[in-house]
C-alpha positions as CSV (number, residue, x, y, z in Angstrom):
1,M,47.5,200.9,97.4
2,P,50.9,198.9,97.5
3,L,51.2,195.5,97.6
4,S,52.5,195.5,101.3
5,S,49.9,197.4,102.8
6,L,47.1,195.3,100.9
7,R,49.0,192.2,102.9
8,S,49.2,194.2,106.2
9,Q,45.3,194.7,106.0
10,R,44.3,191.2,105.2
11,L,46.6,190.0,108.1
12,L,44.9,192.5,110.4
13,G,41.7,191.6,108.7
14,F,42.4,187.8,109.8
15,A,43.4,188.7,113.5
16,L,40.4,191.0,113.8
17,S,38.0,188.0,112.7
18,G,40.0,185.4,114.6
19,A,39.8,187.3,118.1
20,G,35.9,188.4,117.4
21,A,35.2,184.8,116.7
22,M,36.8,183.6,120.2
23,L,35.4,186.0,122.0
24,F,31.9,184.6,120.7
25,A,33.2,181.2,121.4
26,I,33.1,181.3,125.1
27,K,29.4,182.8,125.0
28,G,28.1,179.4,125.8
29,V,30.4,178.6,128.8
30,L,29.6,182.2,130.1
31,I,25.8,181.4,130.4
32,K,26.4,178.0,131.9
33,L,28.1,179.7,134.4
34,I,25.4,182.1,135.0
35,Y,22.7,179.7,135.1
36,R,24.5,178.2,138.3
37,Y,23.2,181.2,140.4
38,G,19.4,180.5,139.4
39,I,18.9,182.9,136.8
40,D,16.4,181.9,133.6
41,A,16.9,182.0,130.1
42,T,14.5,185.1,129.7
43,S,15.7,187.0,132.6
44,L,19.5,186.5,131.6
45,L,18.7,187.1,127.8
46,A,17.0,190.6,128.9
47,M,20.1,191.4,131.3
48,R,22.3,191.3,128.4
49,M,20.3,193.5,126.2
50,V,19.9,196.5,128.9
51,L,23.9,196.6,128.7
52,A,24.4,195.6,125.1
53,V,21.9,198.0,123.2
54,P,22.7,201.0,124.3
55,V,26.1,200.9,122.6
56,F,24.6,199.4,119.8
57,A,22.1,202.8,119.4
58,A,24.9,205.0,120.3
59,V,26.3,203.7,117.3
60,G,23.9,203.7,115.5
61,I,22.5,207.5,116.4
62,V,26.1,208.5,115.3
63,Q,26.0,206.4,111.9
64,W,23.0,208.0,111.1
65,R,24.0,211.4,111.7
66,R,27.1,211.0,109.6
67,S,24.4,209.7,106.8
68,A,23.9,211.8,103.7
69,V,20.2,212.7,104.1
70,G,19.4,211.1,100.9
71,R,21.1,208.3,101.7
72,R,19.8,207.3,104.8
73,P,17.4,204.4,104.7
74,D,13.4,204.8,104.3
75,A,11.2,203.6,107.2
76,R,10.1,200.5,105.3
77,T,13.3,199.6,105.2
78,I,14.2,200.5,109.3
79,A,11.3,198.3,109.9
80,L,12.5,195.2,107.9
81,A,16.1,195.6,109.7
82,A,14.2,195.7,112.9
83,G,11.9,192.8,112.1
84,V,15.1,190.7,111.5
85,G,16.6,191.9,114.1
86,V,14.2,190.8,115.8
87,L,14.5,186.9,114.6
88,G,18.2,187.0,114.9
89,Y,18.7,188.5,118.1
90,Y,15.8,187.7,120.3
91,I,14.2,184.6,118.9
92,S,17.3,183.0,117.9
93,S,19.1,183.8,121.2
94,W,16.3,183.0,123.2
95,L,16.3,179.3,121.6
96,D,19.8,179.1,122.0
97,F,19.9,180.4,125.8
98,Q,16.9,177.9,126.1
99,G,18.7,174.9,125.1
100,L,22.2,175.4,126.8
101,Q,20.2,174.9,129.9
102,T,19.9,171.0,129.6
103,L,22.9,171.3,126.9
104,D,27.0,171.0,127.1
105,A,28.3,174.2,125.6
106,Q,30.7,172.5,123.2
107,I,27.8,170.7,121.6
108,E,25.7,173.9,121.4
109,R,28.7,175.3,119.6
110,L,28.8,172.8,117.1
111,I,25.1,172.4,116.1
112,L,24.8,176.6,116.0
113,F,28.4,176.2,113.6
114,T,26.3,174.0,111.2
115,Y,23.7,177.4,110.3
116,P,25.5,177.9,107.0
117,F,24.0,174.7,105.6
118,F,20.7,176.2,107.0
119,V,21.1,179.5,104.5
120,I,21.6,177.0,101.4
121,L,18.6,175.2,102.5
122,F,16.5,177.9,102.6
123,G,18.2,180.1,100.2
124,R,16.7,177.6,97.7
125,M,13.5,176.9,99.2
126,L,12.9,181.0,99.4
127,L,15.3,182.6,97.0
128,G,15.7,180.1,94.0
129,H,19.5,179.8,95.0
130,P,21.5,177.1,93.7
131,L,22.0,173.8,96.0
132,R,25.5,172.9,95.5
133,A,27.0,169.5,95.7
134,H,29.8,170.6,98.2
135,A,27.0,171.9,100.7
136,L,25.2,168.6,100.8
137,L,28.3,167.0,101.4
138,G,29.7,169.5,104.0
139,A,26.3,169.7,106.0
140,G,25.9,165.2,105.6
141,L,29.1,165.1,107.3
142,S,28.7,167.7,109.7
143,Y,25.3,166.2,111.0
144,V,27.4,162.4,111.1
145,G,29.7,163.9,113.5
146,L,26.6,165.4,115.8
147,V,25.1,161.7,115.6
148,V,28.8,160.2,116.6
149,M,28.7,162.8,120.0
150,F,25.4,161.5,121.0
151,A,25.4,157.9,120.0
152,G,29.0,157.5,121.5
153,A,27.6,159.1,124.8
154,P,24.4,157.1,125.8
155,A,24.2,159.1,128.4
156,R,23.1,162.2,126.2
157,L,20.4,160.4,124.9
158,N,17.6,161.7,127.4
159,A,14.7,164.0,127.1
160,A,16.2,167.3,128.6
161,M,19.5,167.2,126.4
162,L,17.7,166.2,123.1
163,T,15.3,169.0,124.1
164,G,17.9,171.4,124.2
165,A,19.9,170.1,121.3
166,G,16.1,170.6,119.2
167,L,16.1,174.2,120.6
168,V,19.5,175.0,119.4
169,G,18.8,173.3,116.2
170,V,15.8,175.6,115.6
171,A,18.0,178.6,116.9
172,A,20.4,177.6,114.1
173,M,17.7,177.8,111.6
174,T,16.2,181.2,112.6
175,F,19.6,182.5,112.9
176,A,19.9,181.4,108.7
177,L,17.2,182.9,108.3
178,Y,18.4,186.6,109.6
179,Q,21.8,185.9,107.5
180,L,19.7,185.2,104.5
181,F,17.3,188.2,104.9
182,A,19.9,190.6,106.5
183,R,22.3,190.6,103.5
184,E,20.3,193.3,101.3
185,L,19.2,195.2,104.2
186,I,23.0,195.8,105.3
187,I,23.3,197.0,101.5
188,R,20.2,199.2,102.1
189,C,21.5,200.9,105.6
190,G,25.3,200.1,106.0
191,A,26.5,197.3,108.6
192,A,26.8,199.1,111.3
193,L,23.4,201.3,111.3
194,F,21.7,197.8,110.2
195,T,23.7,196.2,113.6
196,A,22.1,199.3,115.6
197,I,18.6,199.4,114.6
198,A,18.5,195.4,114.7
199,M,19.9,195.4,118.4
200,A,17.8,198.1,119.5
201,A,14.7,196.0,118.2
202,A,15.6,193.1,119.7
203,G,16.1,194.7,123.3
204,I,13.1,195.9,123.3
205,A,11.6,192.6,122.3
206,A,13.7,190.8,124.8
207,L,12.8,193.4,127.7
208,A,9.1,192.9,126.6
209,G,9.1,189.5,126.7
210,F,10.8,189.7,130.2
211,A,7.9,192.2,131.3
212,L,5.2,190.0,130.2
213,T,6.6,186.7,132.3
214,H,8.3,187.9,135.1
215,E,8.1,190.6,137.7
216,M,10.8,193.7,137.2
217,A,12.5,192.6,140.5
218,A,14.0,189.8,138.7
219,L,15.7,191.8,136.3
220,V,18.5,192.6,139.2
221,P,20.6,189.6,139.3
222,P,22.0,187.8,142.4
223,E,25.2,188.8,144.2
224,G,28.2,187.7,142.2
225,A,26.3,187.3,138.7
226,W,26.9,191.2,137.6
227,S,30.6,190.5,136.3
228,L,29.6,187.6,134.5
229,I,26.4,188.9,133.1
230,A,28.9,192.1,132.3
231,S,31.5,189.9,130.7
232,L,28.7,188.6,128.4
233,A,27.3,191.9,127.5
234,I,30.5,193.2,126.8
235,F,33.1,190.4,125.6
236,S,30.7,188.0,124.1
237,T,28.1,190.6,122.5
238,I,29.9,194.0,121.9
239,V,33.4,193.8,121.3
240,P,33.3,191.0,118.9
241,A,30.5,192.2,116.7
242,F,32.6,195.3,116.2
243,L,35.8,193.0,115.9
244,M,34.1,190.7,113.3
245,S,32.7,193.7,111.5
246,A,35.8,195.0,110.9
247,G,37.4,191.8,109.9
248,T,35.1,191.4,107.5
249,A,35.8,194.7,106.1
250,R,38.8,193.8,105.0
251,I,38.9,189.9,104.2
252,G,35.1,189.6,103.3
253,A,32.7,187.6,104.8
254,Q,34.0,184.2,103.4
255,G,37.6,184.9,105.1
256,T,35.8,185.4,108.0
257,A,33.7,182.5,107.9
258,I,36.8,180.2,107.4
259,V,38.5,181.7,110.4
260,S,35.5,181.1,112.6
261,T,36.0,177.8,112.6
262,I,38.1,178.2,115.5
263,S,35.4,178.8,117.2
264,P,34.0,175.8,118.2
265,I,37.3,174.4,118.9
266,V,37.9,177.2,121.9
267,T,34.3,176.9,122.9
268,I,35.9,173.0,123.7
269,G,39.1,173.7,125.4
270,V,37.1,176.3,127.2
271,A,34.0,174.1,128.3
272,V,36.4,171.2,129.5
273,A,38.4,173.2,131.4
274,V,36.0,175.2,133.0
275,L,33.3,173.7,133.3
276,G,34.8,170.1,133.4
277,E,32.7,168.7,130.3
278,P,33.7,165.6,129.3
279,F,36.0,165.5,125.9
280,G,36.4,161.6,124.9
281,W,36.5,159.6,121.5
282,P,33.0,160.9,120.7
283,E,33.7,164.3,121.1
284,A,36.8,164.0,119.3
285,I,35.3,162.3,116.3
286,G,32.1,164.6,116.4
287,S,34.0,167.5,116.3
288,A,36.4,166.6,113.2
289,C,33.3,166.2,111.5
290,V,31.6,169.1,112.5
291,L,34.5,171.3,111.7
292,G,35.5,169.2,108.8
293,G,32.3,169.7,107.4
294,V,31.8,173.2,107.6
295,G,35.2,174.0,106.8
296,L,35.2,172.1,103.4
297,F,31.9,173.9,102.5
298,S,33.4,177.5,103.6
299,L,36.9,176.6,101.4
300,I,34.8,175.6,98.4
301,E,32.6,179.0,99.0
302,S,35.7,181.1,98.7
303,R,36.8,180.1,96.1
304,P,35.9,182.5,93.0
305,R,33.9,181.2,90.3
306,S,32.1,182.4,87.5
307,Y,28.4,183.2,86.9
308,V,25.8,183.0,84.3
309,A,23.8,186.1,83.9
310,G,21.3,185.9,86.7
311,E,22.8,183.9,88.9
312,E,23.0,184.5,92.2
313,G,26.6,184.5,94.0
314,P,27.3,182.6,96.5
315,V,25.0,181.8,99.7
């Protein structure tokens, strides 16, 4: 491919990944707006899945039919993909949705944004991956930023806000485990088919969890909330998932990770403008530390390096 075409493809990849990151960034703001209608986290997650899963299932069916019979994943791989999907798209999402009931959208996004450090930590603990100094430095800087945000605004140091922060922190951990275990399964299934299997399994789990705890009538939202719920499913779930996949295909996972640093900035701007959330010196310093820590980590990880035999690639 000519150099000009390669450059164009990379620019397109950055544009697609950036657009996907910005759409994902408004998720927390949409959820906070929907909560004003009295909808709880379990019901909202079920509503989101009802709208999003059919699209991913259709994509999965198309991908399955296009795959050669000998290259289709076996039953064990499908079961693993489903289990990992429940972890990343149901359990992690439910914890995140629960945390957003009491936590500001901008803080939620910054806490979630630290998940790459948990990928490194769990990779070391579970798979023996190397634990590098720049990962510890980046993690330390990011968590100093979160401490500054809470300590600089004493009103946040209440039980409800801290509980919300804890739930979102666990959501970041479970999403890191999803990322860690999904990599090999994506290679076996292909990105589109894996996403379809994972989302379908998560959707079934979300609806089962809803059915066990709610009356089915609760699945019908109040008048006026449908447009927000549809926006959450379409513009903060379906569309960005495909945009990020298309971008990653052109610039790689590390390039996408670097572009995604725009996500918390967008969340902060929209949360302040739409929800009226505060933004003073604690938020400014805290955000700079979190973005600086993750950005430093992503930039260093994106550099090519040589590996000794048997060593794993960047995690």
